[in-house]
C-alpha positions as CSV (number, residue, x, y, z in Angstrom):
1,M,72.0,22.1,81.5
2,A,73.4,25.4,82.9
3,S,75.8,25.8,80.0
4,S,75.2,28.2,77.0
5,F,77.3,29.7,74.4
6,A,77.3,33.1,76.3
7,P,78.2,33.2,80.0
8,P,75.2,34.2,82.2
9,K,75.2,37.7,83.8
10,L,75.9,37.9,87.6
11,A,76.1,40.9,89.8
12,D,79.4,42.1,90.9
13,F,81.3,39.5,88.5
14,I,82.4,39.4,84.9
15,L,82.1,35.7,83.8
16,T,84.7,34.8,81.0
17,E,86.2,31.6,80.1
18,R,84.4,28.3,80.4
19,L,86.4,25.8,82.3
20,G,84.4,22.7,82.2
21,S,80.7,21.5,82.4
22,G,78.8,18.4,83.7
23,T,75.2,17.2,83.8
24,Y,74.0,20.0,86.1
25,A,76.6,22.6,86.2
26,T,79.1,24.7,84.2
27,V,82.2,26.3,85.7
28,Y,83.5,29.7,84.6
29,K,86.6,31.6,85.3
30,A,85.4,35.1,86.5
31,Y,86.7,38.6,87.8
32,R,85.1,40.5,90.5
33,K,84.0,43.9,89.5
34,G,86.0,46.8,91.1
35,D,89.6,47.8,91.6
36,N,90.9,44.6,93.0
37,R,89.8,42.4,90.1
38,E,89.8,39.3,92.3
39,V,89.8,36.0,90.2
40,V,87.3,33.4,91.1
41,A,85.6,30.3,89.8
42,V,81.8,30.4,89.4
43,K,79.8,27.2,89.3
44,V,76.6,27.9,87.5
45,V,73.9,25.4,88.2
46,G,70.8,25.6,86.0
47,K,67.6,25.3,88.1
48,K,65.6,23.5,85.4
49,S,68.3,20.7,85.3
50,L,67.8,19.8,88.9
51,N,65.5,17.0,90.3
52,K,64.6,16.5,93.8
53,V,67.8,14.4,94.6
54,S,70.2,16.7,92.8
55,M,68.7,19.7,94.5
56,E,69.3,18.1,97.9
57,N,72.9,17.3,96.8
58,L,73.4,20.9,95.8
59,L,72.1,22.3,99.1
60,T,74.2,19.7,101.1
61,E,77.3,20.9,99.0
62,I,76.5,24.6,99.8
63,E,76.1,23.8,103.5
64,I,79.3,21.9,103.8
65,L,81.5,24.4,101.9
66,K,80.0,27.3,103.8
67,T,80.9,25.4,107.1
68,V,84.4,24.0,106.5
69,R,87.6,25.9,106.3
70,H,90.7,24.1,105.5
71,P,93.8,24.9,103.5
72,H,93.3,21.7,101.3
73,I,89.5,22.2,100.6
74,V,88.4,24.7,98.0
75,Q,86.8,27.7,99.7
76,L,83.2,28.7,98.8
77,K,83.2,32.6,99.0
78,D,79.6,33.2,98.4
79,F,76.5,31.9,96.5
80,Q,73.8,33.7,94.7
81,W,70.8,32.8,92.6
82,D,68.3,34.3,90.2
83,S,65.2,33.0,88.1
84,E,67.4,30.8,86.0
85,N,70.5,29.6,87.9
86,I,72.2,29.0,91.2
87,Y,75.8,30.3,91.4
88,L,78.6,29.1,93.6
89,I,81.5,31.6,93.9
90,L,84.6,29.6,94.6
91,E,88.2,30.1,95.2
92,W,90.2,30.2,92.1
93,C,92.9,27.5,91.7
94,S,95.2,28.5,88.8
95,G,96.9,25.0,88.3
96,G,93.8,23.1,87.0
97,D,92.9,19.6,88.2
98,L,95.1,16.8,89.3
99,S,94.1,14.6,86.4
100,R,95.5,17.0,83.8
101,F,98.6,17.4,85.9
102,I,99.2,13.7,85.9
103,H,98.5,13.2,82.3
104,S,100.7,16.1,81.2
105,R,103.6,14.3,83.0
106,R,102.6,10.7,82.3
107,M,103.3,9.8,86.0
108,L,104.7,11.6,89.0
109,P,107.8,11.1,91.0
110,E,107.4,9.4,94.3
111,R,108.3,12.4,96.4
112,V,105.7,14.5,94.6
113,A,103.1,11.7,95.0
114,R,103.9,11.6,98.7
115,L,103.4,15.3,99.2
116,F,100.1,15.2,97.5
117,L,98.9,12.2,99.5
118,Q,99.9,14.0,102.7
119,Q,97.7,17.0,101.6
120,I,94.7,14.8,100.6
121,A,95.0,12.8,103.8
122,C,95.0,16.1,105.9
123,A,91.8,17.2,104.2
124,L,90.2,13.9,104.3
125,Q,90.9,13.5,108.1
126,F,89.4,17.0,108.7
127,L,86.2,16.0,106.8
128,H,85.9,12.7,108.5
129,N,86.4,14.5,112.0
130,H,83.4,16.6,111.1
131,N,81.4,13.4,110.0
132,I,81.7,14.4,106.3
133,S,82.4,12.0,103.5
134,H,83.2,13.2,100.1
135,L,82.1,10.0,98.1
136,D,83.6,11.3,94.8
137,L,87.2,11.7,95.2
138,K,89.1,11.5,91.9
139,P,91.8,13.5,90.2
140,Q,89.4,15.6,88.3
141,N,87.8,16.8,91.7
142,I,91.1,17.8,93.1
143,L,92.5,21.2,92.1
144,L,95.9,22.6,92.2
145,S,97.0,26.1,93.4
146,G,100.8,26.1,92.9
147,S,102.0,23.0,94.9
148,V,98.9,22.9,97.1
149,L,96.1,20.5,96.5
150,K,92.4,21.3,97.3
151,L,89.5,19.0,97.4
152,A,86.7,20.3,95.2
153,D,83.2,19.3,94.0
154,F,81.2,18.2,97.0
155,G,78.1,17.4,94.9
156,F,78.0,13.8,96.1
157,A,79.2,14.5,99.7
158,S,77.2,13.5,102.8
159,Y,77.1,13.8,106.4
160,M,78.1,10.3,107.5
161,S,79.4,9.4,111.2
162,P,81.8,6.4,111.3
163,W,79.0,4.0,112.1
164,D,76.6,5.2,109.5
165,E,75.9,3.1,106.4
166,Q,74.4,3.8,103.0
167,S,73.6,2.0,99.8
168,A,73.0,4.7,97.3
169,L,75.3,4.6,94.2
170,R,77.5,7.8,94.3
171,G,80.7,8.8,92.6
172,S,82.7,7.7,89.6
173,P,82.9,3.9,89.1
174,L,86.7,3.9,88.4
175,Y,87.3,5.4,91.9
176,M,84.5,3.6,93.7
177,A,85.2,1.1,96.4
178,P,84.2,-2.5,95.8
179,E,81.2,-2.3,98.2
180,M,79.7,0.6,96.2
181,V,80.4,-1.1,92.8
182,C,78.9,-4.3,94.0
183,R,75.9,-2.3,95.5
184,R,76.4,-3.4,99.1
185,Q,76.2,-1.4,102.2
186,Y,79.2,1.1,102.6
187,D,80.4,3.6,105.2
188,S,82.8,6.6,105.2
189,R,85.8,4.3,104.6
190,V,85.1,4.3,100.9
191,D,86.9,7.6,100.6
192,L,90.0,5.7,101.6
193,W,89.7,3.3,98.6
194,S,89.4,6.3,96.4
195,V,92.7,7.9,97.8
196,G,94.4,4.6,97.1
197,V,93.3,4.6,93.4
198,I,94.5,8.3,93.3
199,L,97.8,7.3,94.7
200,Y,98.3,4.5,92.2
201,E,97.4,6.8,89.3
202,T,99.9,9.4,90.4
203,L,102.7,6.9,90.5
204,F,101.8,4.8,87.3
205,G,99.8,7.3,85.2
206,R,96.7,5.2,85.1
207,A,93.9,4.0,87.4
208,P,94.6,0.4,88.5
209,F,91.3,-1.0,87.1
210,A,91.2,1.2,83.9
211,S,88.6,-0.7,81.7
212,R,86.6,-0.3,78.4
213,S,83.3,-0.9,80.0
214,Y,81.5,-0.9,83.3
215,A,81.1,-4.7,83.2
216,E,84.8,-5.2,82.7
217,L,85.5,-2.8,85.6
218,E,83.2,-4.6,87.9
219,E,84.9,-8.0,87.1
220,K,88.3,-6.4,87.8
221,I,87.3,-5.0,91.1
222,R,85.6,-8.2,92.2
223,S,88.6,-10.2,91.4
224,D,91.0,-10.7,94.3
225,K,94.3,-11.0,92.1
226,P,96.8,-8.4,92.9
227,I,97.9,-6.3,89.9
228,E,101.5,-6.9,90.4
229,K,101.1,-10.6,90.9
230,D,99.2,-10.8,87.6
231,L,102.2,-9.1,85.8
232,V,104.6,-11.5,87.5
233,L,102.6,-14.5,86.3
234,K,102.7,-13.2,82.8
235,A,106.3,-12.6,83.0
236,V,106.9,-16.2,84.1
237,Q,104.7,-17.5,81.3
238,K,106.7,-15.6,78.7
239,D,109.9,-16.9,80.4
240,Q,108.8,-20.4,80.1
241,E,107.9,-19.9,76.4
242,G,111.3,-18.7,75.6
243,D,110.3,-15.3,74.8
244,R,113.0,-13.6,76.8
245,S,112.7,-10.1,75.7
246,A,108.9,-10.0,76.4
247,A,109.6,-11.7,79.9
248,L,112.2,-9.2,80.7
249,S,109.9,-6.3,80.0
250,L,107.1,-7.8,82.0
251,Y,109.5,-8.5,84.9
252,C,110.4,-4.9,84.8
253,S,106.7,-3.7,84.8
254,A,105.8,-5.9,87.7
255,L,108.8,-4.5,89.6
256,E,107.6,-1.0,89.0
257,H,104.5,-1.9,90.9
258,F,106.3,-4.0,93.7
259,V,108.9,-1.2,94.6
260,P,106.3,1.4,95.7
261,A,104.5,-1.4,97.6
262,I,107.7,-2.0,99.6
263,H,108.1,1.8,100.3
264,Y,104.6,2.1,101.6
265,E,104.3,-1.1,103.6
266,T,104.5,-0.1,107.3
267,D,104.6,-3.7,108.7
268,R,108.3,-4.7,109.1
269,L,107.7,-8.4,108.4
270,R,105.6,-8.0,105.3
271,K,108.1,-5.3,104.1
272,D,111.1,-7.9,104.6
273,A,109.0,-10.5,102.7
274,L,108.3,-8.1,99.8
275,R,111.9,-7.1,99.6
276,Q,113.0,-10.7,99.5
277,K,110.4,-11.6,96.8
278,V,111.5,-8.6,94.7
279,S,115.1,-9.5,95.1
280,Q,114.3,-12.9,93.5
281,Y,112.6,-11.2,90.5
282,V,115.5,-8.9,90.2
283,S,117.9,-11.8,90.0
284,R,115.7,-13.5,87.3
285,A,115.5,-10.3,85.4
286,E,119.3,-9.9,85.5
287,E,119.7,-13.4,84.0
288,L,117.2,-12.6,81.3
289,K,119.1,-9.3,80.7
290,A,122.3,-11.3,80.1
291,L,120.6,-13.7,77.7
292,V,118.7,-10.9,75.8
293,S,121.9,-8.9,75.5
294,A,123.6,-11.9,73.9
295,D,120.7,-12.4,71.6
296,N,120.6,-8.7,70.7
297,S,124.4,-8.7,70.0
298,L,124.1,-11.2,67.3
299,C,121.2,-9.3,65.8
300,F,123.0,-6.0,66.0
301,E,126.2,-7.3,64.4
302,Q,124.1,-8.0,61.2
303,F,123.5,-4.2,60.9
304,K,127.0,-3.1,60.9
305,S,127.7,-3.8,57.3
306,T,124.3,-2.2,56.2
307,R,125.0,0.8,58.4
308,D,128.3,1.3,56.5
309,I,126.5,0.9,53.2
310,L,123.9,3.4,54.3
311,R,126.6,6.0,55.2
312,E,128.2,5.6,51.8
313,M,124.7,6.1,50.1
314,S,124.0,9.3,52.3
315,R,127.1,11.3,51.5
316,D,124.6,14.1,50.0
317,Q,122.5,13.9,53.1
318,P,124.5,15.7,56.0
319,R,121.6,15.4,58.6
320,V,121.5,11.7,58.0
321,L,125.2,11.4,58.4
322,A,125.1,13.4,61.4
323,A,122.3,11.2,62.8
324,L,124.3,8.1,62.0
325,E,127.3,9.5,63.9
326,L,125.0,10.2,67.0
327,A,123.9,6.5,66.6
328,S,127.4,5.2,66.5
329,T,128.4,7.3,69.6
330,A,125.3,5.9,71.5
331,I,126.2,2.4,70.5
332,A,129.8,2.9,71.7
333,M,128.8,4.3,75.0
334,E,126.4,1.4,75.5
335,E,128.9,-1.2,74.5
336,N,131.4,0.4,77.0
337,G,128.8,0.0,79.9
338,I,127.5,3.5,79.9
339,E,123.7,2.6,80.2
340,D,122.3,5.8,81.2
341,H,119.9,8.4,80.2
342,D,122.5,10.4,78.4
343,T,123.0,7.3,76.0
344,L,119.2,6.9,75.7
345,A,119.0,10.6,74.7
346,L,121.5,10.2,71.9
347,Y,119.6,7.2,70.5
348,Q,116.4,9.4,70.7
349,Q,118.0,12.4,69.0
350,S,119.4,10.1,66.3
351,L,116.0,8.4,65.6
352,G,114.3,11.7,65.5
353,E,116.4,12.8,62.7
354,L,116.3,9.5,60.9
355,L,112.6,9.3,61.1
356,L,112.3,12.7,59.4
357,A,114.7,11.6,56.6
358,L,112.6,8.4,56.1
359,A,109.4,10.4,55.7
360,A,111.1,12.3,52.8
361,E,113.0,9.5,51.3
362,A,111.6,8.2,47.9
363,Q,111.3,4.4,47.4
364,G,114.3,2.6,46.7
365,R,117.5,0.8,48.3
366,R,118.5,3.8,50.5
367,R,115.0,3.9,52.0
368,E,115.0,0.1,52.7
369,L,118.4,0.6,54.5
370,L,117.2,3.6,56.4
371,H,114.1,1.6,57.5
372,G,116.1,-1.2,58.8
373,E,118.7,1.1,60.6
374,I,115.7,2.7,62.4
375,K,114.3,-0.6,63.3
376,S,117.7,-1.7,64.7
377,L,118.2,1.5,66.6
378,M,114.7,1.4,68.2
379,T,115.5,-2.2,69.4
380,R,118.7,-0.9,71.0
381,A,116.9,2.2,72.5
382,E,114.1,-0.1,74.0
383,Y,116.5,-2.4,75.3
384,L,118.4,0.3,76.9
385,K,115.2,1.7,78.6
386,E,114.9,-1.7,80.2
387,Q,118.3,-1.7,81.4
388,I,117.9,1.8,83.0
389,K,114.6,0.7,84.5
390,M,116.2,-2.4,85.9
391,L,119.2,-0.3,87.5
392,E,116.6,2.2,89.0
393,T,114.5,-0.7,90.4
394,Q,117.6,-2.3,92.0
395,K,118.5,1.1,93.6
396,D,115.0,1.7,94.8
397,V,114.8,-1.9,96.3
398,S,118.0,-1.4,98.3
399,M,116.6,1.9,99.9
400,D,114.0,2.1,102.7
401,R,111.5,4.9,102.2
402,E,112.4,7.7,104.6
403,P,109.7,7.8,107.3
404,L,107.4,10.9,107.6
405,S,108.2,13.1,110.4
406,E,106.1,12.6,113.7
407,S,104.4,16.0,113.2
408,V,103.1,14.9,109.8
409,R,102.1,11.5,111.0
410,S,100.2,13.0,113.8
411,S,98.4,15.7,111.7
412,C,98.0,14.0,108.4
413,C,97.3,10.4,109.3
414,V,93.8,9.2,108.3
415,Q,92.2,7.0,110.9
């Protein structure tokens, strides 16, 4: 491997922080020597780590990056070599990669996902117009510079015309198209599958076929069962078993998948059919919501007396009393029909304080009451989350996704 404990020496540049490393290369942050101190990224590839195939891949990567210029493709500024390494001097992208960006936020709002998708589509259309396929599109290979995305790491890229086919296994399994995973002939359209997986991950915080092993991944990809359909079937099963709370949660999860599907469906008939189906699921979820609410009311009534006892026993604990007061305010707001993020925030604030108190509380009756109160409030908070999710889903179902402007359609549409 190219990586070592000390960065290698490179004429005209000072290599500093190591940003990441792979099988063949290590990437460093670097500064150009001189007055302007330009910041760049330097990809260091150890010559000894290269075999014939990886050397050909590297030469193709250099050739492609020296040829293409596009606002959403990372720029190769120069490349150098010495007796030990080959150096690719690349444009610096200060925002890190898309994978870290997604995971730091768990999932992205639809408007942000839409903006990112447009940028990826523009870059991909440009590449395909030049008969170039990336073949390793994934969030880790997409960099951010402010709000601008840039495709990077062309180590598996290949020159492929629309009618060319290949069979070599390239890329990362989680983002591979089924024909690649199943070791069949494939063409440049496999990049479109990867874009779809990336879009799903931006919206839901995880890849659609996340698996614990390659065998499990292959089985999921070979399956023709839609993800949202699987969730609905599980919801119906829980519904039939009488587990109303679990069924409601699963219906809400399924609806989270269905709503973006409605927004991104372009065929009017299919969009209407999806909206009708989702309306049916929303109606059933509303029925379950009423039943679960009735079940929970009986449960919550049992804790009123114990909450009063806990309040009496906590007169010497002002933070516990304040937290219980926050909880009472949240409960009152919820019972008055205020089921919003402000009410949820009160529950969360109260629970934060009570959990700290529980950690410091010695064994005894007060600890038991405190534990019971926390469980009760957590149940309420989780239930409220489902209500909020349901209301937001209903709002989304009733709204058509605003169409992209004609200029964006013409310049960013992937053929």
